[in-house]
MARMARPA-582897 format. One line per 2 residues: number of its first residue (from 1); their letters; for each residue x negated, y, z negated of C-alpha. Coordinates in pm, whole numbers, m for minus. Layout:
REM residues N
NUM) A) X Y Z ~ ... .
END
This chain:
REM residues 662
1) MT) m4171 m1387 2113 ~ m4210 m1554 1749 .
3) AQ) m3870 m1598 1537 ~ m3948 m1330 1360 .
5) DA) m4014 m1108 1658 ~ m3625 m1224 1758 .
7) VP) m3455 m1118 1456 ~ m3244 m867 1560 .
9) VS) m3114 m542 1373 ~ m2868 m285 1473 .
11) LA) m2874 106 1395 ~ m2658 86 1108 .
13) EI) m2926 m173 979 ~ m3244 28 1059 .
15) AR) m3069 349 889 ~ m3019 120 558 .
17) IA) m3368 m8 579 ~ m3498 340 627 .
19) AV) m3259 499 364 ~ m3157 724 597 .
21) GR) m2797 819 794 ~ m2731 624 1128 .
23) AA) m2748 986 1301 ~ m3117 993 1205 .
25) VS) m3208 701 1364 ~ m3030 810 1683 .
27) NW) m3246 1131 1669 ~ m3581 891 1621 .
29) RR) m3451 691 1937 ~ m3381 1014 2143 .
31) RH) m3712 1214 2043 ~ m3957 930 2021 .
33) DS) m4090 772 2349 ~ m4245 520 2107 .
35) FP) m3907 375 1945 ~ m3879 m7 1994 .
37) AR) m3660 m69 2343 ~ m3363 m220 2302 .
39) IG) m3349 m598 2335 ~ m2986 m677 2325 .
41) GT) m2632 m573 2249 ~ m2480 m277 2447 .
43) DV) m2537 76 2507 ~ m2286 142 2225 .
45) SP) m2439 m108 1966 ~ m2812 m218 2099 .
47) QF) m2995 m415 1890 ~ m3360 m382 1824 .
49) SL) m3630 m652 1729 ~ m3657 m610 1334 .
51) AE) m4068 m690 1368 ~ m4131 m383 1601 .
53) VE) m3873 m131 1401 ~ m4094 m239 1073 .
55) RW) m4404 m149 1268 ~ m4265 175 1411 .
57) LR) m4123 289 1074 ~ m4451 213 908 .
59) DN) m4667 381 1158 ~ m4462 663 1138 .
61) GK) m4470 697 748 ~ m4077 626 707 .
63) LA) m4107 320 476 ~ m4310 481 223 .
65) DI) m4032 392 m58 ~ m3832 123 77 .
67) CG) m3809 m177 m109 ~ m3902 m501 53 .
69) RE) m3594 m683 39 ~ m3435 m449 293 .
71) LL) m3636 m594 513 ~ m3578 m926 402 .
73) WP) m3213 m938 487 ~ m3205 m924 855 .
75) RF) m3401 m1260 840 ~ m3158 m1451 618 .
77) EA) m2873 m1355 850 ~ m3057 m1468 1145 .
79) LG) m3046 m1807 1021 ~ m2718 m1801 1164 .
81) SR) m2543 m2083 974 ~ m2371 m1961 637 .
83) NE) m2496 m2256 438 ~ m2841 m2246 541 .
85) SG) m2884 m1885 462 ~ m2699 m1924 101 .
87) LA) m2913 m2247 25 ~ m3201 m2010 136 .
89) IA) m3123 m1759 m119 ~ m3037 m2000 m382 .
91) EA) m3417 m2154 m304 ~ m3546 m1804 m325 .
93) AR) m3384 m1740 m689 ~ m3542 m2082 m815 .
95) LM) m3884 m1994 m690 ~ m3865 m1676 m844 .
97) RT) m3786 m1798 m1173 ~ m4027 m2129 m1176 .
99) PR) m4315 m2014 m927 ~ m4435 m2342 m941 .
101) AR) m4149 m2535 m830 ~ m4182 m2842 m597 .
103) NT) m3900 m3044 m403 ~ m3761 m2807 m153 .
105) PA) m3411 m2894 m44 ~ m3449 m3164 266 .
107) EL) m3162 m2973 412 ~ m3369 m2662 448 .
109) SA) m3504 m2580 810 ~ m3876 m2488 843 .
111) QA) m3801 m2146 890 ~ m3557 m2108 574 .
113) RD) m3800 m2242 343 ~ m4075 m2025 480 .
115) LA) m3829 m1723 432 ~ m3747 m1847 92 .
117) VQ) m4104 m1809 m13 ~ m4131 m1437 127 .
119) AA) m3855 m1385 m93 ~ m3959 m1525 m393 .
121) KA) m4300 m1303 m323 ~ m4093 m994 m303 .
123) GR) m3866 m1085 m635 ~ m4209 m1108 m809 .
125) DE) m4315 m767 m663 ~ m3971 m558 m726 .
127) GP) m3800 m761 m993 ~ m3672 m1134 m942 .
129) RD) m3274 m1048 m1081 ~ m3273 m745 m867 .
131) TF) m3387 m927 m550 ~ m3140 m1218 m553 .
133) DF) m2844 m1002 m654 ~ m2972 m801 m359 .
135) LL) m2953 m1085 m139 ~ m2671 m1256 m276 .
137) QR) m2459 m921 m261 ~ m2565 m914 110 .
139) WL) m2441 m1266 170 ~ m2125 m1241 27 .
141) ET) m2028 m944 190 ~ m2105 m1079 555 .
143) HV) m1933 m1391 489 ~ m1631 m1220 305 .
145) RQ) m1354 m1381 551 ~ m1481 m1705 491 .
147) LS) m1536 m1694 96 ~ m1293 m1618 m238 .
149) TT) m1476 m1406 m483 ~ m1355 m1272 m844 .
151) PR) m1456 m925 m865 ~ m1680 m814 m1173 .
153) PL) m1415 m623 m1322 ~ m1147 m882 m1276 .
155) AA) m1352 m1148 m1432 ~ m1460 m948 m1712 .
157) LM) m1078 m863 m1803 ~ m1023 m1244 m1797 .
159) AR) m1315 m1317 m2013 ~ m1202 m1053 m2274 .
161) IA) m821 m1162 m2206 ~ m945 m1533 m2305 .
163) LA) m1145 m1437 m2631 ~ m857 m1233 m2742 .
165) VR) m582 m1532 m2681 ~ m797 m1805 m2820 .
167) LG) m707 m1921 m3175 ~ m977 m1961 m3446 .
169) PV) m1344 m1849 m3553 ~ m1673 m1795 m3301 .
171) EN) m1918 m1816 m3525 ~ m2013 m2169 m3433 .
173) GL) m2041 m2106 m3060 ~ m1806 m2136 m2742 .
175) TL) m1768 m2363 m2463 ~ m1684 m2226 m2169 .
177) LD) m1554 m2410 m1842 ~ m1464 m2282 m1501 .
179) PA) m1403 m2579 m1257 ~ m1383 m2380 m943 .
181) CG) m1661 m2133 m991 ~ m1806 m2046 m632 .
183) TG) m2110 m1822 m709 ~ m2045 m1778 m1069 .
185) HL) m1878 m1484 m1083 ~ m1667 m1560 m1372 .
187) AA) m1893 m1759 m1584 ~ m2141 m1472 m1547 .
189) AA) m1906 m1217 m1672 ~ m1817 m1403 m1965 .
191) MQ) m2193 m1487 m2045 ~ m2249 m1067 m2042 .
193) EY) m1906 m1002 m2237 ~ m1951 m1239 m2509 .
195) DI) m2319 m1271 m2584 ~ m2210 m1541 m2823 .
197) PG) m2538 m1739 m2981 ~ m2465 m2125 m2902 .
199) LE) m2243 m2064 m2582 ~ m2224 m2362 m2320 .
201) VL) m2093 m2300 m1994 ~ m1956 m2575 m1790 .
203) AC) m1921 m2497 m1426 ~ m1828 m2717 m1117 .
205) ER) m1795 m2615 m735 ~ m1765 m2869 m441 .
207) DP) m1911 m2659 m170 ~ m2316 m2728 m231 .
209) AL) m2381 m2363 m96 ~ m2189 m2170 m384 .
211) AA) m2289 m2419 m614 ~ m2656 m2353 m541 .
213) LA) m2603 m1963 m553 ~ m2417 m2020 m865 .
215) VG) m2747 m2208 m998 ~ m2947 m1900 m937 .
217) RL) m2716 m1622 m1042 ~ m2647 m1801 m1396 .
219) GF) m2994 m1924 m1388 ~ m3099 m1569 m1491 .
221) LA) m2838 m1502 m1703 ~ m2912 m1803 m1903 .
223) EE) m3302 m1676 m1947 ~ m3174 m1318 m2097 .
225) HG) m2910 m1499 m2319 ~ m3095 m1813 m2415 .
227) IR) m2873 m2088 m2290 ~ m2873 m2397 m2024 .
229) PQ) m2584 m2355 m1785 ~ m2440 m2688 m1641 .
231) IA) m2339 m2654 m1291 ~ m2203 m2956 m1112 .
233) TA) m2149 m3019 m719 ~ m1802 m3219 m692 .
235) DT) m1465 m3183 m613 ~ m1329 m3132 m971 .
237) LR) m953 m3243 m930 ~ m1056 m3577 m745 .
239) DD) m1406 m3640 m920 ~ m1399 m3446 m1233 .
241) PF) m1797 m3420 m1372 ~ m1660 m3291 m1716 .
243) AG) m1420 m3555 m1788 ~ m1342 m3608 m2172 .
245) AK) m1516 m3237 m2223 ~ m1343 m3002 m2432 .
247) AD) m1363 m2618 m2407 ~ m1264 m2347 m2611 .
249) IA) m1234 m2093 m2328 ~ m1133 m2148 m1963 .
251) LC) m1132 m1928 m1671 ~ m1065 m2019 m1305 .
253) NP) m982 m1877 m967 ~ m902 m2192 m779 .
255) PF) m828 m2220 m378 ~ m465 m2136 m295 .
257) NE) m234 m2339 m104 ~ m479 m2651 m33 .
259) RD) m233 m2944 47 ~ m523 m3207 46 .
261) WG) m582 m3180 m321 ~ m577 m3524 m399 .
263) YE) m194 m3609 m440 ~ m189 m3951 m332 .
265) EL) m534 m4068 m501 ~ m428 m3863 m832 .
267) AT) m47 m3958 m866 ~ m117 m4126 m1196 .
269) DQ) m378 m3908 m1369 ~ m318 m3874 m1721 .
271) RW) m366 m3510 m1669 ~ m10 m3423 m1556 .
273) TH) 133 m3414 m1899 ~ 386 m3179 m1757 .
275) GL) 480 m3382 m1435 ~ 291 m3469 m1141 .
277) PP) 247 m3165 m916 ~ 424 m3179 m573 .
279) RT) 207 m3174 m278 ~ 275 m2813 m218 .
281) EP) 197 m2707 m545 ~ m180 m2760 m630 .
283) EL) m204 m2436 m852 ~ 11 m2639 m1073 .
285) AW) m240 m2937 m1072 ~ m531 m2637 m1140 .
287) VQ) m296 m2509 m1443 ~ m304 m2871 m1598 .
289) HL) m658 m2969 m1535 ~ m762 m2631 m1735 .
291) LA) m490 m2739 m2026 ~ m650 m3119 m2014 .
293) HL) m996 m2959 m2087 ~ m913 m2703 m2386 .
295) KP) m996 m2786 m2745 ~ m674 m2730 m2985 .
297) GG) m641 m2338 m2982 ~ m830 m2287 m2686 .
299) AA) m738 m2074 m2403 ~ m743 m2033 m2015 .
301) VV) m701 m1745 m1768 ~ m614 m1834 m1441 .
303) VL) m541 m1632 m1112 ~ m257 m1755 m914 .
305) PP) m68 m1661 m640 ~ 281 m1481 m730 .
307) AV) 478 m1756 m538 ~ 369 m2029 m822 .
309) AS) 596 m1815 m1054 ~ 910 m1883 m866 .
311) RK) 909 m2159 m618 ~ 1143 m2421 m675 .
313) AG) 924 m2734 m637 ~ 723 m2616 m936 .
315) RR) 1016 m2507 m1151 ~ 1000 m2836 m1359 .
317) IR) 675 m2816 m1447 ~ 713 m2427 m1564 .
319) SS) 981 m2542 m1758 ~ 787 m2782 m1942 .
321) LL) 496 m2545 m1970 ~ 732 m2301 m2133 .
323) RT) 883 m2560 m2398 ~ 575 m2679 m2503 .
325) GA) 416 m2320 m2565 ~ 117 m2366 m2318 .
327) LR) 224 m2066 m2093 ~ 178 m1800 m2300 .
329) AV) 178 m1488 m2095 ~ 200 m1407 m1726 .
331) VS) 40 m1068 m1576 ~ 120 m931 m1227 .
333) LP) m198 m738 m1109 ~ m195 m435 m829 .
335) PG) m268 m568 m486 ~ m619 m546 m419 .
337) SA) m757 m709 m762 ~ m902 m997 m571 .
339) QP) m856 m1169 m222 ~ m609 m1187 m72 .
341) HS) m618 m811 m118 ~ m281 m752 15 .
343) VS) m93 m969 m217 ~ m10 m899 m637 .
345) LQ) m171 m1189 m772 ~ m82 m1304 m1122 .
347) LW) m245 m1427 m1401 ~ m140 m1708 m1610 .
349) IL) m278 m1761 m2002 ~ m266 m2049 m2132 .
351) RA) m350 m2192 m2483 ~ m348 m2532 m2615 .
353) AP) m138 m2631 m2934 ~ m342 m2540 m3202 .
355) HG) m312 m2905 m3404 ~ m285 m3112 m3076 .
357) PA) m45 m3183 m2797 ~ 285 m2997 m2935 .
359) AS) 618 m3189 m2805 ~ 796 m2846 m2808 .
361) AA) 734 m2497 m2895 ~ 856 m2298 m3219 .
363) PD) 1188 m2224 m3246 ~ 1111 m1844 m3206 .
365) QT) 855 m1874 m2968 ~ 809 m1613 m2717 .
367) VL) 660 m1563 m2376 ~ 456 m1208 m2268 .
369) LV) 548 m1086 m1960 ~ 332 m806 m1824 .
371) DA) 398 m594 m1486 ~ 46 m438 m1419 .
373) TR) 130 m324 m1060 ~ 176 1 m1100 .
375) FA) m224 55 m1168 ~ m321 66 m810 .
377) RP) m510 374 m699 ~ m312 546 m423 .
379) GT) m507 707 m120 ~ m746 483 m77 .
381) RE) m783 282 272 ~ m772 m53 78 .
383) PS) m569 m154 m215 ~ m797 m79 m508 .
385) PD) m679 m140 m881 ~ m761 165 m1139 .
387) WG) m970 m121 m1341 ~ m1015 114 m1655 .
389) SL) m658 173 m1666 ~ m533 m145 m1569 .
391) AS) m799 m335 m1832 ~ m665 m135 m2143 .
393) FV) m305 m166 m2076 ~ m344 m555 m2004 .
395) LT) m561 m570 m2326 ~ m288 m375 m2534 .
397) SM) m20 m588 m2407 ~ m215 m932 m2537 .
399) SA) m257 m762 m2872 ~ 115 m789 m2881 .
401) LD) 151 m1161 m2793 ~ 162 m1326 m3111 .
403) DL) 192 m1012 m3371 ~ 589 m1006 m3322 .
405) NQ) 601 m686 m3556 ~ 400 m504 m3229 .
407) DP) 630 m387 m2956 ~ 457 m446 m2605 .
409) PT) 372 m156 m2427 ~ 622 m19 m2157 .
411) GA) 554 m208 m1878 ~ 515 m519 m2061 .
413) VR) 807 m706 m2221 ~ 800 m1040 m2475 .
415) LP) 1107 m1237 m2394 ~ 1239 m1569 m2569 .
417) LL) 1250 m1906 m2409 ~ 1613 m1913 m2370 .
419) DL) 1590 m1611 m2150 ~ 1368 m1796 m1901 .
421) LD) 1509 m2151 m1922 ~ 1729 m2124 m1653 .
423) DE) 1810 m2277 m1324 ~ 1526 m2108 m1168 .
425) VD) 1271 m2071 m1474 ~ 1116 m1780 m1270 .
427) VT) 856 m1609 m1472 ~ 776 m1324 m1234 .
429) PG) 705 m1013 m1496 ~ 848 m733 m1228 .
431) RY) 1211 m938 m1228 ~ 1243 m867 m1637 .
433) TA) 1027 m524 m1669 ~ 1206 m322 m1451 .
435) AM) 1497 m283 m1683 ~ 1296 m209 m1956 .
437) TE) 1116 102 m1783 ~ 1418 349 m1786 .
439) PS) 1360 634 m1964 ~ 1610 734 m2269 .
441) HE) 1803 1043 m2279 ~ 1532 1191 m2527 .
443) EL) 1269 1142 m2305 ~ 1439 1265 m1989 .
445) AL) 1518 1566 m2193 ~ 1141 1605 m2286 .
447) KW) 1033 1554 m1903 ~ 1303 1815 m1773 .
449) GD) 1119 2083 m2065 ~ 768 1972 m1941 .
451) FG) 901 2059 m1585 ~ 1037 2386 m1689 .
453) LL) 727 2483 m1822 ~ 507 2400 m1547 .
455) LT) 748 2609 m1331 ~ 712 2894 m1555 .
457) DL) 348 2910 m1493 ~ 358 2828 m1143 .
459) AD) 578 3142 m1075 ~ 332 3336 m1262 .
461) HA) 56 3266 m1061 ~ 223 3291 m762 .
463) QR) 323 3650 m833 ~ m42 3735 m919 .
465) LS) m120 3592 m596 ~ 148 3717 m370 .
467) AL) 24 4073 m507 ~ m304 4035 m329 .
469) DF) m378 4324 m77 ~ m484 4164 274 .
471) RT) m413 4431 499 ~ m772 4563 483 .
473) ET) m901 4490 822 ~ m1288 4526 714 .
475) SQ) m1489 4267 889 ~ m1747 4077 675 .
477) TA) m2061 3880 804 ~ m2090 3526 704 .
479) TT) m2404 3280 715 ~ m2427 2923 692 .
481) VG) m2525 2650 426 ~ m2824 2558 625 .
483) DL) m2961 2927 600 ~ m2902 2934 227 .
485) VK) m3094 2645 174 ~ m3368 2793 417 .
487) AG) m3370 3101 248 ~ m3412 2921 m135 .
489) AL) m3046 3047 m261 ~ m2903 2697 m293 .
491) TL) m3057 2340 m321 ~ m2855 2048 m123 .
493) RA) m2897 1696 m175 ~ m2651 1421 m57 .
495) GQ) m2504 1093 m265 ~ m2594 777 m165 .
497) QP) m2469 411 m217 ~ m2689 273 m509 .
499) LE) m2885 m25 m433 ~ m2667 m203 m664 .
501) SA) m2342 m221 m690 ~ m2187 12 m947 .
503) EI) m1957 m240 m1104 ~ m2268 m497 m1163 .
505) AR) m2572 m225 m1256 ~ m2741 m282 m1574 .
507) GA) m2829 m18 m1759 ~ m2603 184 m1621 .
509) DV) m2576 571 m1796 ~ m2423 813 m1578 .
511) PL) m2079 787 m1382 ~ m2077 758 m1012 .
513) LT) m1811 954 m817 ~ m1738 792 m479 .
515) IA) m1503 934 m178 ~ m1232 662 m316 .
517) DL) m1248 789 m674 ~ m1220 1160 m515 .
519) LH) m870 1042 m339 ~ m730 858 m608 .
521) DG) m751 1103 m924 ~ m1137 1237 m941 .
523) TP) m1236 1027 m1182 ~ m1552 828 m1174 .
525) RG) m1491 470 m1165 ~ m1840 307 m1156 .
527) AV) m2150 406 m1304 ~ m2538 368 m1199 .
529) PT) m2892 400 m1395 ~ m3021 755 m1361 .
531) AS) m3310 618 m1187 ~ m3136 486 m881 .
533) AP) m2883 797 m841 ~ m3046 999 m561 .
535) AI) m2795 1329 m632 ~ m2653 1404 m974 .
537) AE) m2422 1694 m1022 ~ m2488 1890 m1377 .
539) EG) m2242 2113 m1500 ~ m2229 2432 m1297 .
541) DV) m2287 2263 m968 ~ m2128 2249 m675 .
543) VV) m1968 1941 m530 ~ m1845 1891 m168 .
545) AG) m1700 1587 m17 ~ m1829 1569 332 .
547) VA) m1551 1351 470 ~ m1211 1507 688 .
549) RA) m980 1307 502 ~ m1091 1385 141 .
551) FK) m1281 1743 240 ~ m1313 1917 m92 .
553) AW) m1515 2163 m259 ~ m1514 2247 m644 .
555) VH) m1768 2354 m938 ~ m1822 2078 m1150 .
557) EG) m1737 2090 m1529 ~ m1873 1831 m1801 .
559) PA) m2157 1591 m1804 ~ m2393 1478 m1523 .
561) MA) m2224 1288 m1292 ~ m2389 1051 m995 .
563) LG) m2286 1112 m654 ~ m2196 810 m390 .
565) PQ) m2219 846 m15 ~ m2054 1139 168 .
567) LY) m2079 1357 m153 ~ m2320 1679 m170 .
569) VL) m2471 1868 m445 ~ m2520 2228 m431 .
571) RV) m2716 2415 m714 ~ m2720 2773 m694 .
573) DP) m2965 3056 m768 ~ m2762 3243 m1013 .
575) ER) m2925 3560 m931 ~ m2847 3523 m533 .
577) LE) m2503 3332 m574 ~ m2229 3285 m776 .
579) AH) m2095 2886 m814 ~ m1732 2944 m777 .
581) FL) m1738 3197 m515 ~ m1922 2957 m316 .
583) AG) m1691 2709 m365 ~ m1371 2885 m303 .
585) CL) m1555 2972 21 ~ m1652 2648 158 .
587) YA) m1320 2465 34 ~ m1140 2723 316 .
589) PA) m960 2432 561 ~ m1064 2623 838 .
591) NG) m1443 2604 700 ~ m1399 2227 712 .
593) RQ) m1229 2205 1070 ~ m1536 2443 1205 .
595) AG) m1788 2235 1087 ~ m1606 1850 1133 .
597) TH) m1665 1634 1425 ~ m1285 1568 1465 .
599) AS) m1277 1240 1574 ~ m1062 1072 1295 .
601) SS) m978 1103 947 ~ m1279 958 849 .
603) SR) m1506 1189 1052 ~ m1787 1364 875 .
605) VD) m1791 1737 789 ~ m2172 1891 860 .
607) IR) m2245 2061 526 ~ m2499 2262 689 .
609) RL) m2259 2424 906 ~ m2004 2543 635 .
611) QV) m1993 2884 619 ~ m2024 3143 351 .
613) LQ) m1940 3484 303 ~ m2246 3731 284 .
615) LP) m2142 3953 m27 ~ m2360 4081 m294 .
617) LK) m2303 3918 m661 ~ m2106 4183 m808 .
619) KQ) m1837 4133 m548 ~ m1887 3775 m545 .
621) MT) m1788 3775 m898 ~ m1425 3976 m802 .
623) YA) m1369 3662 m513 ~ m1423 3371 m755 .
625) ET) m1158 3526 m1036 ~ m926 3465 m735 .
627) FR) m1082 3156 m597 ~ m1042 3017 m987 .
629) RL) m686 3122 m997 ~ m596 2997 m630 .
631) RA) m718 2659 m765 ~ m510 2670 m1075 .
633) FE) m175 2746 m877 ~ m296 2429 m642 .
635) AL) m344 2227 m926 ~ 17 2324 m1100 .
637) LA) 159 2253 m739 ~ 48 1905 m739 .
639) SA) 167 1827 m1110 ~ 462 1987 m1036 .
641) DS) 544 1756 m731 ~ 423 1462 m931 .
643) SG) 645 1540 m1210 ~ 931 1653 m980 .
645) KE) 955 1305 m799 ~ 910 1137 m1152 .
647) LA) 1214 1315 m1294 ~ 1417 1215 m936 .
649) SD) 1319 880 m973 ~ 1408 830 m1333 .
651) MS) 1721 998 m1275 ~ 1824 796 m1012 .
653) DR) 1771 503 m1213 ~ 1978 614 m1484 .
655) LA) 2258 721 m1245 ~ 2253 367 m1079 .
657) AG) 2265 202 m1432 ~ 2614 408 m1523 .
659) GL) 2642 608 m1841 ~ 2726 910 m1711 .
661) TA) 2915 1139 m1940 ~ 3187 1323 m1755 .
END
């Protein structure tokens, strides 16, 4: 058996290669005696030979439209070593950009070198950058427990904050520094956000595999933007490859809680102008490293764990950062913004004095503290921010940083230094913004008025719905979605995960709705190119969520929208079916229960088994109007529940603070 034949793949990986569901692969295995035999794994999680699976899929006409990169990834994963697979992907990127390149890295095995050549060939056939992005994303997902990355939306937000806070024009270009770049997430986001002629990028990473992947990622971007990034492999704190270099903007997501950061060797380092960082405070070493590299008026944005804002050991350095005006703002992010996802991380916004090192801040100097933790997306299994609302809120807050005539939005507060320079020097935003969010007497009165109108509308709908007569026992026949599809009364298309992440897709021109979006508020957060969206809902189409915890059906209104996994679009023949009638029948909870697998809250609902009443079109119209009223009643009920809870919370805060007139 050759090394290629020995590459194992699971049922899930076969499904991904063939662009079908896992159930389809299980069906192939049961129905076709020629399907490859298991070579490993268990009966529950079997593994098969990639080469045999590929031959079977080709022989059975199931690989016609599949990209070659889907077949590449299992071979990279089979290399076993995180470093070797990462370096092989980076080498593939180098060969894609410079096909005649020589001097293959000596640390790569012969198998890894051959695989890099295969990947480069696939990249030239299917698009170099798309192929590299695909392999890099799979590599990051596979080693997510060993790596800390900066999500694209957070990286873009950090880049925009830095540009907004920096002082001075940008006509002559900018120098960007990332001293702990990983695979280049922050630098890539900045290059895409800024699009400034003459941009210079300086990046450093101590892990050779990550640095090589950063070279690949930024290399593709550099060709588009006409710049040449400098990427060094070094331990920045101990051996700074850009010593003496000055940057207009610095972005950094440094490693957290590392005790071995060079405390003994760097005790007399000139970068510690605010004091030698304690051994237990490596994050404050990174903060001062960034400040040492900033030009006058330059800005830095760094991701830090929340404890850095309040730990006793760092009190003296925090005090100095405030007194000199270096620390300009702190933003508390919602959990899930970056790893570790369970923690509410912070962004520290730093700025160098515009005319060189300052002995102290101006007498009227203030610090902006922003609590953005409320922009989490409820209803999802994993913490996840509402990136659109979060970015808008934070950038609006930043606009009030230097404009003393502009009041920060609710949830942000501008504080004088004297209010922070106490015995603790705690710069945690939530400690100071909580008291600023209590509603006034007038605001409470307006909320009660709006709540009263909600109750009036709710009562009106309740009265009309309660008057419906259900005493007639006439039985109605029903059919299924599957039968309606066969009869041509409607068409059914299933949404899928796009080939490229919705957050980094280029040329994205149609919103992408996912189950996570649906569990939040139903607003699409991503976007994809139309050509890569297998299922697009147009206005008037019926959309169905085929998962138990989010089972729902509704008529789509508004512009076209792409659908992610476990979402389906049904387009009716208007001469045979009324869309609102169909959606109302499908949305019945009993319908979802009888068509579901019932195994767990993540169980799928078999859309084709959902039942629909068999009624003439005229009768469907009557049902459709009632279904519309029922959906409006449901929406009002949810709104009243949310508003009522908010009112109760606000009233509790006001009562606890006193001030009640007897």
